[in-house]
Structure formats: structure tokens, C-alpha cells
VOKEVEX-825728 format. One record per residue (C-alpha): residue in three letters; x, y, z negated. Coordinates in steps of 0.5 Angstrom, whole numbers, plus 500, padded with zeros to 3 digits. Example, Ala and Ser with C-alpha at 12.3 -4.5 7.8 and 13.67 -1.06 7.14 Angstrom:
2
Ala525491484;Ser527498486;
END
This chain:
208
Met500500500;Gly505505498;Met509503505;Lys503505509;Val503512504;Lys509514506;Ala508511514;Lys503516513;Thr507522511;Ile512521516;Ile507522521;Ile505528518;Leu511530517;Ile513530525;Phe507533526;Ile507539524;Val514540525;Ala512538532;Ile506544532;Leu512549528;Val518548534;Gly512548539;Ile509555538;Pro515560539;Phe515556546;Gly508557547;Ile508564545;Ile515565549;Glu511561556;Tyr504565555;Arg509571555;Glu512570561;Arg505568564;Glu503574561;Ala509579565;Glu509575571;Met501576571;Glu502583570;Gln508584576;Arg504581581;Arg499586579;Ile502592580;Leu506589586;Thr498588589;Ser496595587;Tyr503597591;Ser501593597;Arg494595598;Val497603598;Asn503601602;Glu497598607;Leu493604608;Leu499608610;Met501603616;Ala494604618;Thr494611618;Gly501612622;Asn507612616;Val513614619;Gly516607615;Ala511603617;Pro516597618;Arg520598611;Leu512599608;Gln512590610;Asn516589606;Ala516593601;Arg515591594;Gly514599590;Tyr514605591;Val515607598;Pro515616598;Phe510620603;Gly513618609;Leu508621615;Ala511625621;Thr506631620;Asn506636625;Ser508644624;Trp501645619;Gly504641615;Ile499634617;Cys499627620;Met492628624;Lys491620623;Thr492620615;Tyr487626616;Leu482624620;Leu482618614;Leu480623610;Lys474625614;Phe473619616;His473616608;Glu468622607;Arg463622613;Glu462613610;Thr461614603;Glu461622602;Asn467621597;Ile471628599;Ile479627598;Thr483632600;Trp490633603;Glu493635598;Thr490630594;Leu493626598;Val500628598;Asp500629590;Tyr499622589;Phe505620592;Ser510626590;Glu512622584;Glu513615583;Phe511615575;Glu506619571;Pro509625566;Asp508618560;Gly513614564;Ser508608567;Leu508607574;Arg503611578;Leu498605579;Tyr493608584;Asn488604579;Asn491607573;Gly485610571;Asn488616572;His487617580;Pro480616581;Glu479618588;Met486615590;Gln483608587;Ala476610591;Leu480612597;Val485605597;Glu479600594;Trp475602600;Trp480601605;Ala482595602;Gly475592602;Ala474592609;Val470586611;Gly472583618;Met476589619;Glu469593620;Ile472599617;Val478599620;Tyr474598628;Gly470603625;Phe476608624;Arg479606632;Glu472608634;Tyr472615630;Leu478618632;Asp476616639;Arg469619639;Ile474625637;Gly478625642;Ala472625648;Ile469631643;Tyr475635644;Thr478633650;Thr471635652;Tyr472642648;Arg478643652;Glu476642659;Ser469646658;Asn473652655;Glu478656660;Asn479661653;Phe482656649;Ser490654649;Asp491647650;Ile494643644;Ile495637644;Leu491633639;Val496631633;Glu498639633;Leu491641631;Ser491645625;Pro487642618;Gln481648620;Met480645627;Leu480638625;Asp474640620;Ala471643625;Leu471637630;Ala470632625;Arg463636624;Ala461636630;Glu461628630;Ile457628625;Asp452633627;Pro450634634;Asp447641634;Tyr454643630;Val456649635;Leu464647636;Asp467654637;Leu476652636;Thr477659640;Ser475663635;Leu480659630;Gln485660635;Gln484667636;Ala485668628;Gly491663628;Tyr489656626;
END
């Protein structure tokens, strides 16, 4: 009987030791798994932003394909300091969602890699709701619907502009990518409202 008690005691002790030894390893494994999940979340956040930039003509697009972190704003801008395609993407987003995101908001987001508190500047960290709305809208494209919709939108804007140039002799010819923000705003409004009277000539004469 005494031997059985000793055997049980030994088994219990072995079990307790195994648990005590296993706990630290379990904690380490849990922390490693948490760190891996956090790293994956960060990489996904950067990937989504970079996909948006590639779609809007970032001059470093090949570099973006392999980017695993922050990439500075690398869009080719015109003499007005904007990228026509990206600017019109913001107008298209506004058209589809009624959410307004300014060019300045977009540029400001990419101006820093870190937040003032030292944390990473991620679009979904709670500090940039406008950027989060834009990125998730683009990343959530079902069956490339938004992507194709944007291409068609650009085609319509281009057609409206071509028609205007050909119909107005007093308008000095400018290539589409060199248009001012004010002219692009006017074209975007004309695309939405067929009754809107497009007057790019007056804008040009006013210095825009």
C-alpha cells in the first residue's frame, strides 16, 4: 500500500514539474505567435496602402511591389504639385462614397513614417479615418469592380475634356496631366452633372 502511495506521489510531482517547466515555454510561444500576428497585420497595412499608390501611378511602382514597410510619397506631380490620376481617384472616391478626402490630407499622411508618439503611422491605427476609408474602399473591390469603374471614370473625364478643347478656340491647349486642381474639379463636376456649364477658359484666364 505504501508503495502505491509513493508511486502516486512521484507521478503527481512529475506532473507538477512538467507543468511548471512547460508554462514558461507556453508563454514564450504565445508571445512569439502574438508578435508574428502583429507583424503580419503591419505588413498587410503597408501592402494595402502601397497597392493604392501603385494603382494611381506611383513613380516607384516596381519598388512598391516588394515593399514591406513605409514608402515615401513618390507620385510624379505636375506644375501644380498634384498627380492628375491620383487627384481624380480622390474625386472618384468622393463621387462613389460622398466622402471628401483632399489632396493635402493624402500628402500629409505620407509625410511621416511615425506618429508623434513614435508609433508606426498606419492607415488603420485610428488616427487617420479618412485614409482608412479610402484604403479599405479600394482594397475591398469585389471582382475588380472599383478598379474598372475608376478606369471608365478616367475615360469619361478625358472625353469631356477633349470635347471642351475642340469646342473652345479661346482655350489654350493643355495636356490632361498638366491641368490645375480647379480644372479637374470642374471636369469632375461636369462628369456628375450633365447640366453643369463647364468653363475651363475662365479658369485659365484667371490663372488656374
